[in-house]
N, C-alpha and C positions, 0 to 999 in steps of 0.2 A: 504493500500500500504506500510505500515511501514516496513514490513519484507523484501520487495524487493526494497525499495527505494534506497539502495546503488548501485543498478545496473543501475540507470538512471543518466544522466547528467541533473540535475534539472533545470539548467539555460535554457535548451532548451524547457521546458514544459510551458504551455500546448501544446500538439501536434496540428498539423494542418490538421489531417485527417478529412474528412467531418462528419457531424452529422449522427449517425447511422451506420457508417462504423465499420466493425468487426476487422479491422487490430490491434486495441489496444488490443483486447482479444487474438489474436494470439501472439502478442509481449509479453503480460503478461504470456502466456503459456510457451514461450521460456525461459524467465527469471526465472519463477517458477521451470522449469525443471533443469536449471543450479543451482539454489539455493538448490534444493532437492539433487542433486548429490554432490554439494560442490566444483565446479570448481573454481580455482583461476582466478580472473578477469584479472590479468596480463599475464596469460598463455592461454587466450581465445581470439580468433579472430572471429569477426562477419563481414561477407562479403555480400554486396548486389549489384545489378545492378541498372537499371533505372525503375521507375514505383512507384506506391503508396507504395509498400512494401519496395522500396529502401530508404524511409525516416526513416525506423526503426533504422538502426545503428546510425544515428545522435542523437537519444535519449538515446542510450545505452552506459554505461561507461565501455567499453572494448577496446581492440585494434580493430579498425574498419576500413573497406575499403568500400568506396562507389565508385563502378566502372562503366564501360560503359555498355550500354544496351546489355544484353545477355551474358556478359562475366564474370559474378560473379563466375561461376564454374571454369573457366580457371584461374582466379586470385587465387581462393581458392586452386586449385590444386598446383599452384606454391608455395603458402605459406606452404602447408603441405609437399611438397617435400623438401623445404629448411629447414623447422623446424618441423620435424615429431612429436616432443614431445608436440607441441601445440594442443589445442582443436580448431577445425575449424568448424564454422557454416555458412551456406549460407542461407540468407533470400531472397527469390525470388518470383516473381509473375507468373501468368499463361501465360502472354505474354513473359516475360523475360525468363522463363524456357522452354516453349514449342515451341516458335516461333524462334526468332533469336538465342536463347541459347540452342535450342533443341539438337544440335549435341554435345555440351559440356556436357549436362546432360547425354546423352547416354553413352559417353565414360568414364565419372567419375564413372557411375554405372558399366560399363563393367570392368574397372580396379579394382573396389571395393576398392577405396581409402578411407581412414578413415576421411570422411567428413559427417556432418549431414546437409541435405538440407531440409528446411521447405518452402513449396510452399503456398503462400497466394493466393488461388484461388477465385477471386471474379467474374470470368467469363467475364471479360471485360478489355479493356485498359482504366482504370478509369482516369488516370492523363493526358493522352495525347489526349483526344478528344472523348472518347467513342467508339473507333473502336472495332469490334468483334475480339476475340482472338481464338486460337485453342481450348480453353475450353468453349467457348460460346455455350450454348445449341442450337440445331437446332430449327429453326422458331423464335428464339428470335431476337428482333430488336436492331440495333446498328447504330452509325453514318455512318458506311460503309456497313450496311445491312438494308436500310430503308424499304425494303419489306420482311424482315425476313432472317435470316442466313440459307443457304442451306448446309453449310459444316457440316459433322458429327463431334461431339465433341470428342476430344482426351481423351483417358483414360490413364493419365500419370502414375498411379500406375501400371497398367498392362505393360506399356512400360518399366518402370524401373525394374520390376520383370524380364521381358524377357531379359533385358540388363545384369542382373547378380548381382544386389545389395543384400547385406546381410539382410537389414531390409527395409520393405516398409509398410506404413500404411496410412489410411485416416480417418479423423474425421471432425467435423464441429465446428464452434464457439459456437453453441447451446450446444454441448456436450463438454463443456470446460474442465471438469475434465478428460474425456477420452483423449482429445487432449494433455493435460499435460502429461498423462501417456505414450502416444505414443512417444512424443518428448523425454521424459526421457529415454524410452527404446532405441530409436534411438541413442541418445547421448552415451549411455553405450555400444552400440554394436560396436565391432571392425570391421571396414569396412564401406562401403558406406551405409548411411541411408537416406531414403526419406520419408517425412511425408507431405501429402497433407492436408492443412487446408482449408476447404470450408468456405468462409466468404461472407459477403454481401456488396453490393454497392448500397444503396438506392438512392443516388443522381444522379448517371449516369445510371447504368444498371437497377435498380429497377424502377426508374421514367419512363424510356422509355418503359418498359415492363409492366407498371401498376401493380407492385408487392407490392405496399404499402410502409409503413415505415420500418425502420430498425427492429423494433419489429415484424412486419408482416413477414419480410423475415427470421427472426430467427424462427418463427413458421413454415414457409415453410420447413426450414431445419429439424425441429423436425418431421413434418408430412411425409416428403419424404425420410427420412433416414431409411435404412434397414441394420441391423447387418449382417455381412458376413455369419455366420452360418445359418441364416434364408434364406438369398439370395441363398445359395447353394441348397436349397430344393424347390425354386420357379421356375415357368416357366419363361424363359427369357423374354417373351413378357410382363409379369407382372412387370418387372424391368425397363422398359423403363421410363425414367424421374426420376428414383430413385437414391439416393446417397447411394452407398454401403460403409459402414464404418466398420473399423476393421483392423486387420493385414493381409497383403497380402503375406509377406515373413518374415521369421526369421531364417536366416542361419548362418553358421560359417565357410564360405570359407576363404582362405588366403587373408590377407589385402595387398594392393599394396606397401606401403612404407616399410613394413617388408620384403616383397619378394624382393624389390629393394635393401635393405640393405644386405640381404643374397647373392644377386648377386654380390654386391661390394666386400663382404668378400671373395667369391670364386675367383673373378678376382684377388684380392690382393694376395691370397695364391698361385695362379698359375702364378703370375708375368705378368698377362695380356695375357697369352697364352690360346688358346681355349681348 
């Protein structure tokens, strides 16, 4: 950890995530990507909402905002609009981003504002009682689905691609090196970037669904992951229950704060006239 130790508030450690939780790996991937790029800590803002992922900014030595449930993207948008020169990163969960915060996610992607969002997808509301989330797989059990979840699982990557983001990717904590690479690419992309990090929750989700230990759940990620290029050649029925990993979008469409600045300049030159 020596190389990335400067990015942590050491007095907050050790963290309080459950044994076997993959959130530490995702957080490590975020700081390793920042370290690789060389961002200034004083010019970097980390924003989170509520949930297990929301604990991450408390451990990180940047400018940090721990906001209300589902509103991380809205707060981050405000930061970026007020100070477009800052690097803004949102650390969010599958419930925080896809349920109460889903509308904010869609419109941040639609605007293509220069924010990097990393979704810690552990397929459950782990911190608040084990309720099923929009990303809980069908037939999985949760405290609010004692007979199995009948809702189809949301594909957030395809949603964000459809909304217009410049960069979209998915990886797992088992594929930690790939995850770092995707987060790095997203942070370097001008425009909205979304990286889904599939992680494990052995204590809440795994225990209820008899998925074994954290190691067992990592092995499930390994066994069930399919690279996108291979998935494109497979029959859709063979992809049921699989995790498609890789880059879903890599575009260079105009970024929102730059377009807004251009608009202000035009308005200034015209004296406010249309």
